BAKOL-265724 format. One record per residue (C-alpha): chain; residue in one letter; x, y, z. Coordinates in Angstrom, 1 decimal. Layout:
residues N
[node A, A, [X, Y, Z]]
...
***
This chain:
residues 162
[node A, M, [-41.7, -116.9, -2.4]]
[node A, I, [-42.4, -113.4, -1.1]]
[node A, V, [-42.8, -110.6, -3.5]]
[node A, Y, [-42.8, -107.0, -2.2]]
[node A, A, [-44.3, -104.4, -4.4]]
[node A, T, [-43.6, -101.1, -2.7]]
[node A, G, [-43.1, -98.6, -5.5]]
[node A, F, [-46.1, -99.1, -7.8]]
[node A, D, [-47.6, -95.7, -8.8]]
[node A, A, [-50.2, -96.3, -11.5]]
[node A, I, [-52.4, -94.0, -13.6]]
[node A, T, [-50.4, -90.7, -13.1]]
[node A, G, [-47.1, -92.0, -11.7]]
[node A, S, [-45.2, -92.2, -15.0]]
[node A, F, [-46.3, -88.7, -16.0]]
[node A, D, [-45.4, -87.3, -12.5]]
[node A, R, [-41.8, -88.4, -12.9]]
[node A, I, [-41.2, -86.2, -16.0]]
[node A, D, [-41.0, -82.5, -15.6]]
[node A, I, [-43.8, -81.9, -18.2]]
[node A, R, [-44.7, -78.2, -18.4]]
[node A, G, [-47.6, -76.6, -20.3]]
[node A, A, [-47.7, -73.5, -22.5]]
[node A, S, [-48.1, -71.3, -19.4]]
[node A, G, [-45.2, -73.0, -17.6]]
[node A, A, [-47.4, -74.9, -15.2]]
[node A, K, [-46.2, -78.4, -14.2]]
[node A, L, [-48.5, -81.3, -15.1]]
[node A, K, [-47.8, -82.9, -11.8]]
[node A, E, [-49.0, -79.8, -9.9]]
[node A, K, [-52.0, -79.3, -12.2]]
[node A, W, [-53.1, -82.8, -11.6]]
[node A, R, [-52.5, -82.5, -7.9]]
[node A, A, [-55.1, -79.7, -7.9]]
[node A, A, [-57.5, -81.6, -10.1]]
[node A, L, [-57.2, -84.5, -12.4]]
[node A, E, [-58.7, -83.3, -15.7]]
[node A, T, [-58.3, -84.6, -19.3]]
[node A, F, [-59.9, -84.6, -22.6]]
[node A, L, [-60.7, -88.2, -23.6]]
[node A, G, [-57.8, -89.3, -21.4]]
[node A, I, [-55.7, -88.3, -24.4]]
[node A, Q, [-54.9, -84.6, -23.9]]
[node A, V, [-54.7, -82.0, -21.1]]
[node A, A, [-55.6, -78.3, -21.3]]
[node A, D, [-52.6, -76.0, -21.6]]
[node A, F, [-50.4, -78.8, -22.8]]
[node A, P, [-50.4, -78.4, -26.6]]
[node A, N, [-49.3, -81.3, -28.8]]
[node A, M, [-49.1, -83.6, -25.7]]
[node A, F, [-50.8, -86.9, -26.4]]
[node A, M, [-51.3, -89.8, -23.9]]
[node A, C, [-52.0, -93.3, -25.3]]
[node A, I, [-53.1, -94.7, -21.9]]
[node A, G, [-53.6, -91.7, -19.7]]
[node A, P, [-56.0, -91.1, -16.8]]
[node A, H, [-59.7, -91.0, -17.8]]
[node A, T, [-59.2, -93.2, -20.9]]
[node A, A, [-60.9, -96.5, -21.5]]
[node A, L, [-59.2, -99.4, -19.8]]
[node A, G, [-59.6, -103.1, -20.1]]
[node A, N, [-57.3, -105.0, -22.5]]
[node A, I, [-54.5, -102.4, -22.4]]
[node A, P, [-52.9, -103.3, -25.8]]
[node A, R, [-56.3, -102.9, -27.5]]
[node A, S, [-57.1, -99.7, -25.7]]
[node A, A, [-53.7, -98.3, -26.5]]
[node A, E, [-54.0, -99.3, -30.1]]
[node A, Y, [-57.3, -97.5, -30.5]]
[node A, N, [-55.8, -94.3, -28.9]]
[node A, V, [-52.8, -94.4, -31.1]]
[node A, L, [-55.0, -94.7, -34.2]]
[node A, W, [-57.2, -91.8, -32.9]]
[node A, I, [-54.1, -89.6, -32.3]]
[node A, T, [-52.6, -90.6, -35.7]]
[node A, N, [-55.8, -89.6, -37.4]]
[node A, L, [-55.8, -86.3, -35.6]]
[node A, I, [-52.2, -85.6, -36.6]]
[node A, Q, [-53.1, -86.5, -40.2]]
[node A, Y, [-56.1, -84.1, -40.1]]
[node A, M, [-53.7, -81.4, -38.7]]
[node A, R, [-51.2, -81.9, -41.5]]
[node A, Q, [-53.9, -81.8, -44.2]]
[node A, H, [-55.1, -78.5, -42.8]]
[node A, G, [-51.7, -76.9, -42.1]]
[node A, Y, [-52.0, -77.0, -38.3]]
[node A, T, [-49.0, -77.5, -36.1]]
[node A, Y, [-50.6, -76.8, -32.7]]
[node A, V, [-53.5, -78.6, -30.9]]
[node A, V, [-54.8, -78.3, -27.4]]
[node A, P, [-58.3, -79.2, -26.0]]
[node A, R, [-60.6, -76.3, -25.3]]
[node A, P, [-61.3, -75.8, -21.5]]
[node A, E, [-65.0, -76.5, -21.9]]
[node A, A, [-64.2, -79.9, -23.6]]
[node A, V, [-61.9, -80.8, -20.8]]
[node A, E, [-64.6, -79.8, -18.3]]
[node A, G, [-67.2, -81.8, -20.2]]
[node A, W, [-65.2, -85.0, -20.5]]
[node A, T, [-64.0, -84.8, -16.9]]
[node A, S, [-67.6, -84.4, -15.7]]
[node A, F, [-68.7, -87.3, -17.9]]
[node A, V, [-65.9, -89.5, -16.4]]
[node A, L, [-66.9, -88.5, -12.8]]
[node A, K, [-70.6, -89.3, -13.5]]
[node A, A, [-69.7, -92.7, -15.1]]
[node A, G, [-67.9, -93.6, -11.9]]
[node A, E, [-70.7, -92.6, -9.4]]
[node A, G, [-71.9, -95.4, -7.3]]
[node A, L, [-69.2, -97.9, -8.2]]
[node A, L, [-67.7, -99.8, -5.3]]
[node A, S, [-64.4, -99.9, -7.1]]
[node A, N, [-64.2, -96.1, -6.7]]
[node A, D, [-65.0, -96.2, -3.0]]
[node A, V, [-61.9, -98.0, -1.9]]
[node A, D, [-58.3, -96.8, -1.3]]
[node A, S, [-56.3, -98.4, -4.1]]
[node A, W, [-53.9, -97.6, -6.9]]
[node A, M, [-57.0, -97.4, -9.2]]
[node A, T, [-58.3, -94.5, -7.1]]
[node A, G, [-55.0, -92.7, -6.8]]
[node A, I, [-54.1, -93.9, -3.3]]
[node A, N, [-50.7, -95.3, -2.7]]
[node A, Q, [-49.4, -95.0, 0.9]]
[node A, N, [-45.9, -95.5, -0.3]]
[node A, V, [-45.8, -92.5, -2.6]]
[node A, E, [-45.7, -88.9, -1.3]]
[node A, G, [-48.8, -86.9, -2.4]]
[node A, K, [-50.9, -90.0, -3.2]]
[node A, Q, [-53.1, -90.2, -0.2]]
[node A, T, [-56.2, -88.4, -1.6]]
[node A, R, [-58.8, -90.5, -3.4]]
[node A, I, [-59.6, -89.4, -7.0]]
[node A, I, [-61.5, -90.8, -10.0]]
[node A, A, [-58.5, -91.6, -12.2]]
[node A, R, [-60.1, -93.9, -14.7]]
[node A, Y, [-63.0, -93.9, -17.1]]
[node A, S, [-65.5, -96.5, -15.8]]
[node A, G, [-67.6, -96.7, -18.9]]
[node A, S, [-67.4, -99.3, -21.7]]
[node A, A, [-64.7, -99.3, -24.4]]
[node A, P, [-67.4, -99.1, -27.1]]
[node A, G, [-68.9, -96.1, -25.3]]
[node A, F, [-65.5, -94.4, -25.1]]
[node A, R, [-64.8, -95.1, -28.8]]
[node A, A, [-68.2, -93.7, -29.8]]
[node A, K, [-67.5, -90.5, -28.0]]
[node A, A, [-64.0, -90.2, -29.5]]
[node A, N, [-65.1, -91.1, -33.0]]
[node A, A, [-67.8, -88.4, -32.7]]
[node A, V, [-65.1, -85.8, -31.9]]
[node A, A, [-63.3, -86.8, -35.1]]
[node A, T, [-66.4, -87.1, -37.3]]
[node A, E, [-67.5, -83.7, -36.2]]
[node A, G, [-64.2, -82.0, -37.2]]
[node A, Y, [-62.5, -81.9, -33.8]]
[node A, R, [-64.5, -78.9, -32.6]]
[node A, E, [-63.4, -79.6, -29.0]]
[node A, L, [-59.8, -78.9, -30.0]]
[node A, E, [-58.1, -75.6, -30.6]]
[node A, M, [-55.8, -75.8, -33.6]]
[node A, C, [-53.6, -73.4, -35.4]]
***
C-alpha cells in the first residue's frame, strides 16, 4: 500500500483557510506570515473574542486532553466576562509579546525546532510555508497550565475587556 500525504498543513493551516479579520481589518493569515504571535496559544492581539482551542503556541501532547483544558479555560474566561458585564476581550500587546517570547525561549536548543517539518512551519507543498518558525510551545503541559491558571487567578490582567 502506498499512501501519499501531499496537502497536510498543520499548526496554522486551518486558520489560514478562513478569511479571519481583526478589529483593524488585518487578515490573520497575513499577520501570522509577518510574525506568529499569540497569547497562551488561545488568543491573538487585534482579534477580539477569537479563541483557539489548539492554536499555535499552546501545549501539545495528548491533543484531546490539551483541547479539553483550553476549552475549560476559555469557558471560565467567558463566565468571568458575563459576571462582570464584559462582551469584548482581546489580549494586551505586552501579554502577547511576553507569551511569544516565553515560547521562543522554551524552544531554544531543541533539535526538533532545527529541522524543516510541519512542526516548524515548513511544508514544501503549501505556498508561503517555506520559512521555519517556532509554531508550538515546547514546554510541559503542567507548566502551560500553571501559567494559564495564574492569568485567571490574577483576574485576567493580561486581557483588555469591556
